[in-house]
KOLVEXVO-655158 format. One line per 8 residues: number of its first residue (from 1); their letters; for each residue z, y, x of C-alpha. Coordinates in Angstrom, 2 decimals, always signed. Example, Ala and Ser with C-alpha at 12.3 -4.5 7.8 and 13.67 -1.06 7.14 Angstrom:
<sites>
1> AS> +7.80/-4.50/+12.30  +7.14/-1.06/+13.67
</sites>
This chain:
<sites>
1> MTEPLLQN> +45.13/+28.37/+24.58  +47.72/+27.39/+27.20  +46.81/+25.36/+30.26  +48.19/+21.91/+31.06  +51.21/+22.08/+33.37  +49.24/+20.39/+36.15  +46.92/+23.40/+36.23  +49.73/+25.95/+36.14
9> TEKLQARL> +51.88/+25.25/+39.20  +54.14/+28.27/+38.75  +55.05/+27.36/+35.15  +55.50/+23.70/+36.11  +57.95/+24.46/+38.92  +59.92/+26.86/+36.73  +60.14/+24.24/+33.98  +61.29/+21.52/+36.39
17> KEIPLEAG> +64.09/+23.74/+37.71  +65.43/+24.15/+34.18  +65.84/+20.38/+33.73  +69.36/+19.23/+34.77  +70.29/+16.28/+37.01  +72.03/+14.52/+34.12  +71.37/+11.50/+31.95  +69.25/+12.09/+28.90
25> VYFMRDRN> +65.87/+11.88/+27.18  +62.72/+13.90/+27.89  +59.69/+14.71/+25.70  +56.11/+15.33/+26.84  +54.10/+17.51/+24.43  +50.34/+18.19/+24.29  +48.45/+21.38/+23.49  +48.96/+20.85/+19.74
33> DGVIYIGK> +52.73/+20.56/+20.28  +52.58/+16.86/+19.44  +54.90/+14.43/+21.21  +52.78/+12.09/+23.38  +55.51/+10.44/+25.46  +59.29/+9.98/+25.35  +61.33/+8.67/+28.26  +64.91/+8.37/+29.48
41> SKALRNRV> +66.64/+8.67/+32.85  +70.05/+8.84/+34.45  +68.78/+11.90/+36.40  +66.35/+13.82/+34.21  +64.98/+16.26/+36.78  +64.18/+13.59/+39.36  +62.47/+11.39/+36.82  +60.31/+14.14/+35.29
49> RSYFRSSQ> +59.43/+15.56/+38.72  +58.12/+12.14/+39.82  +55.28/+12.36/+37.29  +53.84/+15.46/+38.96  +53.98/+14.40/+42.61  +50.53/+13.77/+44.07  +51.91/+10.89/+46.13  +53.38/+9.13/+43.08
57> DLSPRIAM> +51.60/+5.88/+42.29  +51.16/+6.16/+38.51  +49.40/+3.66/+36.30  +46.00/+4.84/+34.96  +47.45/+5.22/+31.48  +50.40/+7.38/+32.58  +48.19/+9.39/+34.97  +45.95/+10.27/+32.02
65> MVQLVHEI> +49.00/+11.22/+29.95  +50.29/+13.60/+32.64  +47.01/+15.54/+32.54  +47.60/+16.30/+28.85  +51.17/+17.61/+29.17  +51.56/+21.25/+28.14  +55.33/+21.35/+27.62  +58.44/+19.38/+28.56
73> EFIVTDSE> +61.65/+19.22/+26.54  +64.87/+17.30/+27.08  +68.14/+16.24/+25.44  +71.20/+15.63/+27.63  +73.46/+12.67/+26.73  +76.96/+11.64/+27.80  +75.88/+8.31/+29.31  +72.87/+6.29/+30.38
81> AEALALEA> +73.43/+3.80/+27.56  +73.44/+6.64/+25.03  +70.16/+7.89/+26.53  +68.52/+4.50/+25.97  +69.74/+4.29/+22.38  +68.55/+7.85/+21.66  +65.17/+7.13/+23.24  +64.72/+4.09/+20.99
89> NLIKQYQP> +65.46/+6.12/+17.84  +63.15/+8.98/+18.87  +60.28/+6.59/+19.65  +60.65/+5.10/+16.17  +60.63/+8.60/+14.69  +57.69/+10.12/+16.61  +55.75/+6.96/+17.61  +54.14/+8.64/+20.65
97> YYNVLLKD> +50.76/+7.24/+21.66  +51.61/+6.72/+25.33  +54.82/+4.82/+24.54  +52.81/+1.95/+23.07  +53.38/-0.98/+25.41  +53.38/-4.28/+23.55  +50.27/-5.17/+21.59  +50.68/-6.10/+17.95
105> DKKYPYVC> +49.28/-9.57/+18.52  +48.77/-11.54/+15.29  +48.62/-14.85/+17.19  +52.40/-15.11/+17.33  +54.35/-15.47/+14.06  +57.75/-14.10/+13.07  +60.41/-15.37/+10.70  +61.32/-12.78/+8.07
113> ITWSEDYP> +64.46/-12.65/+5.92  +64.11/-10.08/+3.14  +67.61/-8.62/+3.04  +66.19/-5.69/+1.02  +66.09/-8.00/-2.02  +69.07/-9.12/-4.11  +68.06/-12.73/-3.46  +66.52/-12.72/+0.05
121> RIFITRKR> +63.55/-14.93/+0.86  +62.76/-16.52/+4.22  +59.19/-17.12/+5.35  +56.81/-17.04/+8.33  +54.60/-13.97/+8.76  +52.31/-12.48/+11.40  +52.80/-8.93/+10.12  +55.97/-7.30/+11.30
129> RMGGTKDK> +57.58/-4.40/+9.43  +55.58/-5.07/+6.27  +58.57/-4.94/+3.90  +61.77/-2.98/+3.44  +63.74/-1.36/+6.26  +66.63/-3.82/+5.72  +64.41/-6.88/+6.25  +65.13/-8.82/+9.43
137> YYGPYVDV> +62.46/-10.29/+11.73  +62.97/-12.97/+14.38  +60.36/-13.71/+17.02  +57.50/-13.66/+17.86  +57.55/-17.42/+18.43  +55.06/-19.29/+20.61  +55.41/-22.80/+19.18  +54.08/-22.42/+15.64
145> FNLKRTLG> +54.27/-26.15/+14.82  +57.94/-26.39/+15.80  +58.71/-23.17/+13.89  +57.17/-24.53/+10.68  +58.99/-27.82/+11.18  +62.31/-26.02/+11.65  +61.83/-23.88/+8.55  +60.83/-26.92/+6.52
153> IIKRAFPL> +63.99/-28.78/+7.55  +66.14/-25.73/+6.77  +64.67/-25.42/+3.28  +65.50/-29.08/+2.63  +69.04/-28.72/+3.94  +69.94/-25.43/+2.21  +69.19/-24.51/-1.42  +67.03/-21.41/-0.98
161> RQRPIPMF> +64.73/-19.25/-3.07  +61.29/-20.86/-2.90  +58.98/-18.43/-4.76  +58.35/-14.68/-4.41  +57.71/-14.48/-8.19  +59.34/-16.80/-10.78  +57.08/-19.40/-12.37  +58.76/-19.14/-15.78
169> KDRPCLNY> +60.52/-16.26/-17.47  +63.15/-18.16/-19.43  +63.83/-21.28/-17.35  +63.93/-22.41/-13.70  +61.11/-24.44/-12.17  +61.13/-27.96/-10.71  +62.63/-26.73/-7.41  +65.93/-26.14/-9.22
177> DMGLCPGV> +65.95/-29.65/-10.69  +65.26/-31.11/-7.21  +68.12/-29.12/-5.66  +65.78/-27.09/-3.42  +66.59/-23.77/-5.14  +69.89/-22.60/-6.69  +68.05/-21.09/-9.68  +67.84/-17.47/-8.54
185> CQEKISPE> +65.15/-16.64/-11.13  +67.66/-17.27/-13.91  +70.62/-15.93/-11.87  +72.40/-19.28/-11.92  +73.97/-18.14/-8.64  +75.29/-14.66/-7.95  +73.59/-12.49/-5.29  +76.84/-12.50/-3.29
193> EYRKIMLR> +77.09/-16.29/-3.17  +73.40/-16.66/-2.38  +73.63/-14.17/+0.48  +76.43/-16.26/+2.00  +74.00/-19.18/+2.16  +71.31/-17.01/+3.71  +73.75/-15.65/+6.30  +74.32/-19.21/+7.49
201> VAMIFQGR> +70.57/-19.80/+7.68  +70.22/-16.60/+9.72  +72.72/-18.00/+12.23  +70.17/-20.68/+13.17  +67.57/-18.07/+14.17  +70.26/-16.07/+15.96  +70.84/-19.07/+18.22  +74.24/-19.79/+16.67
209> SSELVDIF> +73.63/-23.32/+15.40  +76.63/-24.66/+17.31  +78.91/-22.14/+15.55  +77.47/-23.23/+12.22  +78.11/-26.90/+13.08  +81.77/-26.05/+13.83  +82.09/-24.24/+10.47  +80.57/-27.14/+8.54
217> TEKMEAAA> +82.64/-29.72/+10.44  +85.87/-27.93/+9.51  +84.79/-27.69/+5.85  +83.72/-31.35/+5.80  +87.11/-32.51/+7.06  +88.89/-30.30/+4.51  +86.71/-31.69/+1.69  +87.42/-35.27/+2.80
225> EALEFEKA> +91.16/-34.61/+2.81  +90.87/-33.17/-0.71  +88.99/-36.33/-1.78  +85.84/-34.29/-2.50  +83.62/-36.96/-1.00  +80.33/-35.75/-2.49  +80.82/-32.29/-0.97  +81.88/-33.85/+2.34
233> ADLRDRIQ> +78.73/-36.02/+2.40  +76.54/-32.98/+1.73  +78.16/-31.12/+4.65  +77.77/-34.19/+6.86  +74.02/-34.28/+6.13  +73.67/-30.58/+7.00  +75.51/-31.11/+10.28  +73.08/-33.90/+11.20
241> VLQNLGAN> +70.12/-31.66/+10.38  +71.45/-28.87/+12.62  +72.16/-31.27/+15.46  +68.68/-32.78/+15.22  +66.96/-29.37/+15.30  +67.59/-28.97/+19.03  +67.99/-32.59/+20.03  +65.00/-32.54/+22.39
249> QKVSLPDD> +65.46/-28.98/+23.68  +68.17/-29.60/+26.30  +67.97/-27.38/+29.40  +69.72/-28.55/+32.56  +72.12/-25.80/+33.64  +75.60/-26.04/+35.21  +77.44/-23.95/+32.57  +76.19/-25.00/+29.15
257> TVSRDAIA> +78.67/-22.81/+27.31  +77.08/-19.52/+28.46  +74.37/-17.97/+26.28  +71.49/-16.57/+28.31  +67.92/-15.27/+28.04  +65.31/-15.78/+30.76  +62.19/-13.61/+30.94  +59.11/-13.86/+33.15
265> MAHDEQHN> +55.45/-12.83/+33.07  +51.98/-13.74/+34.30  +49.25/-11.13/+34.50  +45.73/-10.32/+35.63  +43.89/-7.00/+35.74  +43.73/-6.76/+31.93  +46.36/-8.95/+30.30  +50.08/-9.27/+30.74
273> CIQLFQIR> +51.66/-12.34/+29.09  +55.44/-12.29/+28.83  +57.68/-15.15/+27.72  +61.36/-15.04/+26.89  +63.41/-18.24/+26.61  +66.59/-18.08/+24.50  +69.15/-20.65/+25.68  +72.33/-21.17/+23.70
281> AGRLVGRL> +74.93/-23.86/+24.50  +72.53/-25.43/+26.97  +69.71/-25.76/+24.43  +66.43/-23.89/+24.17  +66.62/-22.37/+20.69  +63.69/-19.96/+20.91  +60.59/-19.32/+22.98  +59.22/-15.83/+22.34
289> AFVADSQS> +55.93/-14.36/+23.54  +54.75/-10.79/+24.06  +51.41/-9.36/+25.20  +51.00/-6.05/+27.04  +48.17/-4.16/+28.69  +48.37/-4.61/+32.46  +47.20/-1.01/+32.94  +50.09/+0.39/+30.91
297> DVPEAILQ> +52.63/+0.29/+33.76  +53.84/-1.64/+36.80  +55.10/-5.21/+36.09  +58.78/-4.36/+36.63  +58.62/-1.49/+34.12  +56.77/-3.66/+31.59  +59.51/-6.30/+31.81  +62.20/-3.67/+31.26
305> RTLEAHYQ> +60.35/-2.12/+28.31  +59.86/-5.56/+26.76  +63.58/-6.32/+26.95  +64.46/-2.91/+25.52  +62.05/-3.35/+22.61  +63.30/-6.88/+21.94  +67.04/-6.12/+21.96  +66.61/-2.98/+19.84
313> NCDPVEIP> +65.71/-5.31/+16.96  +68.58/-7.75/+17.62  +72.02/-7.74/+16.06  +74.88/-7.47/+18.59  +75.84/-11.10/+18.00  +72.35/-12.19/+19.15  +72.62/-10.50/+22.56  +73.37/-13.14/+25.25
321> NEVHTQLE> +76.02/-12.94/+27.95  +73.43/-13.23/+30.73  +69.83/-12.09/+31.11  +67.79/-13.55/+33.97  +64.63/-11.70/+34.99  +61.71/-12.67/+37.16  +61.55/-9.19/+38.78  +64.19/-6.58/+39.55
329> LPEVEILQ> +64.18/-4.02/+36.75  +63.72/-0.34/+37.72  +66.58/+0.89/+35.49  +68.73/-2.22/+35.28  +72.00/-0.26/+35.18  +70.96/+1.63/+32.03  +69.87/-1.53/+30.21  +72.99/-3.43/+31.30
337> AWLSERKG> +75.32/-0.65/+30.13  +73.51/-0.32/+26.80  +73.58/-4.06/+26.09  +77.25/-4.31/+27.06  +78.10/-1.41/+24.76  +76.21/-2.96/+21.84  +77.66/-6.44/+22.33  +81.21/-5.21/+22.92
345> RRVAIATP> +81.58/-7.21/+26.14  +79.92/-7.29/+29.55  +76.30/-8.43/+29.71  +75.06/-9.38/+33.17  +71.41/-8.88/+34.20  +70.31/-10.62/+37.40  +67.22/-11.82/+39.27  +68.10/-15.38/+40.41
353> QRQLKAEL> +66.84/-16.45/+43.84  +68.13/-19.99/+44.23  +69.17/-23.25/+42.59  +68.92/-24.05/+38.87  +68.74/-20.49/+37.53  +65.77/-19.71/+39.78  +64.15/-22.94/+38.60  +64.65/-21.76/+35.01
361> IEMVERNA> +62.74/-18.54/+35.78  +59.99/-20.60/+37.42  +59.72/-22.70/+34.25  +59.39/-19.57/+32.09  +56.78/-18.13/+34.48  +54.81/-21.39/+34.39  +54.67/-21.22/+30.59  +53.51/-17.61/+30.82
369> QYELARIQ> +50.75/-18.72/+33.20  +49.52/-21.28/+30.67  +49.48/-18.63/+27.94  +47.58/-16.24/+30.23  +45.00/-18.94/+30.96  +44.48/-19.44/+27.23  +43.99/-15.70/+26.65  +41.62/-15.48/+29.64
377> KQSDRNLQ> +39.55/-18.33/+28.21  +39.30/-16.54/+24.86  +38.45/-13.27/+26.63  +35.75/-14.99/+28.70  +34.26/-16.45/+25.53  +34.12/-12.99/+23.94  +32.58/-11.47/+27.06  +29.98/-14.23/+27.26
385> GLEDLAEI> +29.13/-13.69/+23.59  +28.75/-9.93/+24.07  +26.54/-10.38/+27.15  +24.34/-12.90/+25.34  +24.08/-10.67/+22.25  +23.04/-7.73/+24.44  +20.33/-9.93/+25.93  +19.12/-11.17/+22.53
393> LNLDSLPH> +18.89/-7.64/+21.10  +17.67/-6.09/+24.36  +20.56/-3.58/+24.45  +21.12/-1.30/+27.44  +24.87/-2.07/+27.54  +27.40/-4.44/+26.02  +28.12/-3.67/+22.35  +31.65/-2.32/+22.08
401> RIEGYDIS> +31.91/-1.98/+18.29  +30.06/-4.35/+15.93  +30.25/-3.99/+12.16  +29.42/-6.67/+9.56  +28.72/-6.17/+5.84  +28.66/-8.60/+2.91  +28.55/-8.46/-0.91  +30.61/-10.61/-3.29
409> HIQGSDAV> +30.32/-10.96/-7.10  +29.79/-13.48/-9.89  +26.47/-12.75/-11.61  +27.03/-9.05/-11.03  +30.58/-8.84/-12.37  +33.32/-7.30/-10.20  +30.82/-6.53/-7.42  +32.45/-5.49/-4.14
417> ASQVVFID> +31.46/-5.16/-0.50  +33.28/-5.64/+2.79  +33.05/-3.93/+6.16  +34.60/-5.81/+9.06  +34.76/-4.58/+12.63  +34.82/-6.46/+15.93  +35.79/-4.46/+19.02  +34.93/-6.15/+22.30
425> GIPAKQHY> +34.36/-9.35/+20.36  +37.83/-9.34/+18.73  +38.52/-8.62/+15.03  +39.98/-5.12/+14.64  +41.55/-5.45/+11.19  +42.88/-1.90/+11.18  +39.24/-0.76/+10.79  +38.32/-3.14/+7.94
433> RHYKIRNP> +37.30/-1.51/+4.68  +36.63/-2.53/+1.07  +34.04/-0.98/-1.24  +33.82/-1.18/-5.03  +30.16/-1.04/-6.04  +29.60/+2.08/-8.17  +25.98/+1.47/-9.23  +26.06/+1.41/-13.08
441> DIKSGHSD> +23.09/-0.97/-13.19  +25.10/-3.67/-11.42  +27.23/-5.29/-14.06  +27.99/-8.65/-15.60  +24.69/-10.52/-16.04  +22.74/-8.28/-13.65  +23.23/-8.41/-9.87  +21.33/-6.65/-7.09
449> DFASLAEV> +22.48/-7.36/-3.54  +19.74/-5.14/-2.10  +20.92/-2.08/-4.05  +24.59/-2.90/-3.37  +24.06/-3.06/+0.40  +22.02/+0.15/+0.33  +24.84/+1.92/-1.53  +27.51/+0.72/+0.91
457> IARRFKNH> +25.52/+1.73/+4.00  +24.83/+5.16/+2.48  +28.54/+5.70/+1.83  +29.54/+4.39/+5.27  +27.23/+6.63/+7.34  +26.94/+9.75/+5.16  +29.06/+11.80/+7.59  +26.66/+10.94/+10.42
465> ANHQSPIT> +23.50/+11.84/+8.49  +21.02/+13.99/+10.46  +23.93/+15.41/+12.51  +24.76/+17.67/+9.55  +28.49/+17.57/+10.34  +29.87/+18.30/+13.79  +30.13/+15.12/+15.88  +33.86/+14.96/+16.48
473> NSLETDFP> +35.65/+12.49/+18.73  +36.74/+10.47/+15.70  +33.16/+10.21/+14.45  +31.89/+9.08/+17.84  +34.66/+6.48/+18.12  +33.84/+5.34/+14.61  +30.12/+4.85/+15.34  +29.03/+1.21/+15.83
481> DVVMIDGG> +26.78/-0.18/+18.54  +25.45/-2.91/+16.25  +25.40/-3.25/+12.45  +24.95/-6.75/+11.04  +23.91/-7.37/+7.43  +24.59/-10.74/+5.83  +21.18/-11.77/+4.50  +17.50/-11.98/+5.34
489> KGQLSSVM> +14.48/-9.70/+5.51  +14.92/-8.31/+1.99  +18.50/-7.14/+2.54  +17.59/-5.66/+5.92  +14.60/-3.80/+4.48  +16.68/-2.16/+1.73  +19.28/-1.05/+4.25  +16.70/+0.40/+6.64
497> KIIDKLGL> +15.32/+2.65/+3.87  +18.75/+4.26/+3.64  +19.08/+4.44/+7.44  +15.75/+6.30/+7.59  +16.88/+8.76/+4.89  +20.02/+9.45/+6.91  +17.97/+9.99/+10.07  +19.87/+7.32/+12.00
505> RDRLTVIS> +17.12/+4.83/+12.92  +17.10/+5.94/+16.56  +20.89/+5.82/+16.85  +21.70/+2.56/+15.03  +20.85/-1.01/+15.97  +20.68/-2.84/+12.65  +20.07/-6.58/+12.25  +20.53/-9.25/+9.60
513> LAKKREEI> +21.72/-12.84/+9.92  +20.32/-15.34/+7.42  +22.63/-18.18/+6.42  +20.13/-21.01/+6.08  +19.01/-21.37/+9.70  +21.25/-18.74/+11.33  +18.13/-16.64/+12.00  +18.34/-13.07/+13.30
521> FLPEQTDP> +15.93/-10.51/+11.82  +15.08/-7.08/+13.23  +13.65/-4.17/+11.21  +9.89/-4.31/+10.53  +9.52/-7.77/+12.06  +8.25/-10.53/+9.81  +9.44/-13.43/+11.92  +13.00/-14.01/+13.14
529> LVSGDPER> +13.88/-13.71/+16.81  +12.83/-16.72/+18.83  +16.11/-16.42/+20.74  +18.16/-16.88/+17.56  +19.40/-20.33/+18.62  +22.51/-21.18/+16.52  +24.25/-22.62/+19.62  +23.90/-19.50/+21.76
537> SGVQLLRR> +27.16/-17.67/+22.36  +25.71/-14.38/+21.06  +24.66/-16.00/+17.78  +28.05/-17.68/+17.48  +29.66/-14.24/+17.82  +27.49/-12.96/+14.95  +28.39/-16.03/+12.88  +32.11/-15.32/+13.37
545> LRDEAHRF> +31.48/-11.73/+12.28  +29.46/-12.88/+9.24  +32.07/-15.46/+8.19  +34.84/-12.88/+8.50  +32.87/-10.38/+6.39  +32.32/-13.09/+3.75  +36.02/-14.04/+3.73  +37.12/-10.42/+3.42
553> AITFHRQK> +34.64/-9.67/+0.62  +35.42/-12.74/-1.48  +39.19/-12.16/-1.16  +38.81/-8.64/-2.55  +36.46/-9.86/-5.28  +38.99/-12.47/-6.44  +41.74/-9.88/-6.46  +39.67/-7.46/-8.52
561> RSQRMQRS> +38.54/-10.21/-10.93  +42.14/-11.38/-11.43  +43.26/-7.84/-12.26  +40.39/-7.45/-14.74  +41.16/-10.74/-16.45  +44.80/-9.75/-16.84  +43.95/-6.34/-18.24  +41.23/-7.68/-20.55
569> HLDQITGL> +43.94/-9.12/-22.83  +45.84/-5.83/-22.84  +42.70/-3.74/-23.48  +42.56/-5.21/-26.98  +45.90/-3.58/-27.90  +45.34/-0.15/-29.44  +47.56/+2.59/-28.04  +48.09/+0.79/-24.74
577> GHHRQKVL> +46.32/+2.83/-22.05  +45.60/+1.98/-18.43  +48.85/+3.51/-17.10  +51.08/+1.63/-19.55  +49.19/-1.59/-18.82  +49.93/-1.09/-15.13  +53.64/-0.46/-15.80  +53.87/-3.57/-17.98
585> LEKFHSVE> +52.20/-5.77/-15.36  +54.44/-4.38/-12.62  +57.50/-5.39/-14.64  +56.37/-8.75/-16.07  +53.84/-9.73/-13.33  +51.47/-11.48/-15.74  +50.15/-11.38/-19.31  +51.78/-14.74/-20.02
593> YIRQASVD> +55.24/-13.30/-19.28  +54.49/-10.37/-21.60  +53.54/-12.91/-24.29  +56.90/-14.68/-23.86  +58.97/-11.46/-23.88  +60.92/-10.25/-26.90  +60.45/-6.86/-28.52  +63.63/-5.55/-26.89
601> QIAETDGI> +62.54/-6.75/-23.44  +59.15/-5.04/-23.81  +60.80/-1.84/-25.06  +62.91/-1.67/-21.88  +59.73/-0.89/-19.92  +59.32/+2.77/-18.91  +56.98/+4.59/-21.30  +57.01/+1.82/-23.92
609> GKKLAQHI> +58.90/+2.79/-27.07  +60.26/+0.51/-29.77  +57.25/+1.04/-32.03  +54.67/+0.25/-29.33  +56.75/-2.72/-28.15  +56.65/-4.14/-31.68  +52.89/-3.56/-31.77  +52.45/-5.44/-28.46
617> YDHFHPNS> +54.64/-8.29/-29.67  +52.69/-8.57/-32.94  +49.42/-8.73/-31.00  +50.57/-11.87/-29.16  +52.35/-13.34/-32.23  +50.06/-12.56/-35.20  +51.83/-15.07/-37.47  +55.37/-13.90/-36.70
625> N> +55.61/-11.92/-39.93
</sites>
């Protein structure tokens, strides 16, 4: 196995000499030949060499990365701007671990326009990149109330698609009659015409409301001259809506015609809160927020990376003429050249020091400070809860990973379980897991929460049983410090029998939390803990975990029950197996739509022939003959 370059000075120096003093992109690879970091520079050799100088002040994260580097590769580009664009594409392709800067924080919502659909929808989401590659996301926005208000006004001013799935198969819903939707479910408007409407809506989130007002004003005057007064009145109302959207967002600057972004940050040892104000025609049209790990890099580099990540997802028309930054960026020339090339005209990046522009940066920084204080308060609450929980349970250290389990069913039917995970007191949804209860004795009319919990715990920790499998890094990372069962002494006792069989009693701290009095039970103790005061911060942390486990379990149970109820009607049709049922439901979305469909419409479904389609139709219309 080869050594890391830091331990092989001769190989390192030889490799550095091969790297040219030109603009380009460099790759850092680990011992498994995986890409762990991608960077860019206007002088590749100087930039790569700086990582391996003992005097270089690297962040802890980057210093750790350098120790893992076994190979360095590079691609030379014609310009610095081309290097930045290539770096962005390669990061999307490889997704290197050490390039992760901004946290995927679900606190801040985005606006999504689903351009991947024939009739695009617009909605607010906290999950970015959940749809098609053509879908467009704007944000993340700080002011959720104002965002919802804006979207509500837009949906009243423009006839837009209101539902992800049509309510009726053969007629439009009430939204069409009220003028809120152009009837996309029945194709009463062509996709081309509808997309023209959505393009105008997108202009609002691109900060181009003033352009849209000019377009509507010109059309209103033309309609009035043509004596089309109803159309002119409709355009007049839309103009008033657009003007009212930013009526109270005026920013005092000397040149109101220039579009500009202003970015600043506030940070402590752990958190880095970044805010970006979008100012168009003298009005604040967007206030975006980003969160980064303070240990990931120096503040100047974090600001630059944030701007690069933000503008990579922007259309050229959204890029402003000026960008004002709180700190001087380390590679400002590269970013400035890249933005200018994308926009097709010069984009200026500056760090204002005086007068109104400096005051604008101070305003952005002040807002970032408020956001940092809010995050610190939440972090302090989590830390206090972890410390109190460690004291209640007499733990040697703070619990890093806590898992909660709950069961959901209706008299035994559609029984499921949930596993939720809190890391450092914060929900880690990427580690959540669902379980379908496999026990054949648990069925409709017969429930057994004790057996269900025992089954789930056995399945969860089977790989850790008696150290039978090698303890890999992933297994150790996956191992919880505390396991919480939703229930009382009975549920805890059934779980501990399984824990003993797995040989994990000495390694696992298992407790239960009873709902009635929020009492904490420990194994083999008849009475609850005296310290289980519902108002203690440690108990409140367990309650949040328990409530989240309950929410996650009942959501999955409802989903499973809904699927069963839909399929129960189709199960009665002979010759219609599980796969064909699934295909039918994917096309028609519900049993009721299948009931309303004609024989020819059913026969158009993949795998459903004319004969079976007739059979399905006859099942829903027994008197049709």
